[in-house]
N, C-alpha and C positions, 0 to 999 in steps of 0.2 A: 221302919227300917228292917231290912232282912239281913241276916248274918249266915254265912256259910263257912265251913271249915275245909280248907284245901287239903290235899294229900300230904303236904309237908307239916300240917298241924296249925298253919296260920289261919287267923280269922279275917274275913273280908266282909264289910258291910256295904249295902247299897239300898237305895230307895227306888221304888218303881217309877217315881217321878223323874229320875235322872237317866232317862233312856237316851242312848246315843243313836241307835238305829235298830231297824228290824228287817227281817227278810223271811225267806221260805223256811229256813231251819230254826229260827229263834230270834231272840232279842239281845241287844248289847246294852249294858248299863255301865255308867261311871260308878266306881266303887272305891273303897278306901281300906288300906291296911294300917290301922292306927299305930301299932307298936313300931312299925318301920317307917311311919310318916310317908306313905307311898300311895299315890293315886294309881288305880289300875282300871282295866276294863274287864267286865265279866260277860261272857257270852253264854246264855242259857239256851240249851237245845233240848228238845223233847227226847227222852230216853225211850224211844220206841224201837224194839228190835226189828231189824229189816230182814226180809227173807233173803238168805244167801243166794247169790247168783250161781256160785259154784262152791264146791267143797273147799273149806279152809278160808273162805273170804271173810273179811271183817266188815263191821258196819261203818257208816259214814263218820260218826263221832270218833271212833277208835282210829280210823284212818287219818282224820284231821289232826288228832293228838300226836300220832306217830310222825306225820310230816312236819308239824311245828317243832317237835323235839329235835328232829334231824337238822332243821334250819336255824335253831337257836344260835345266837351270836353271829349270824350272817348279816353283813351290812344291808340296810334297806329292807329288812324283813322283820315283821312284828315278832317280838320274843314271847314265848310261852313261859309264864312265871310259875303257874301251878294249874292243877285241874282236879276235879273230883266228880264223883257220880253218885246220884241218889236214885231212888226208885223212879221218880218222875222226870228228873232233869240230869243232864250232863253239863257241868260248868267248866268253861275254859277261862282261866285268868291270864290275861296278857298285859303287856305294858300299855299305858294310856298315852295316846298320841293326840 
């Protein structure tokens, strides 16, 4: 079992055997926040700095976090619960559907 601490201080545990899907940017795992009795999905993306296309541009993971924050509580859109960044990975914690 792996445990990560989100930006809100909550702990999320997941097993690499509980993979939901994978793609070009990373993998998604089913995870759990025990204190809240909540199943979540954790998307792990490689934290690789991208070469900015233009001055002031942001990388893909920051862009995805910003978009999901703006769309939170929008019907029919996956809600971002938490996120965190480590040296190797960026973690997006979303509701589990």
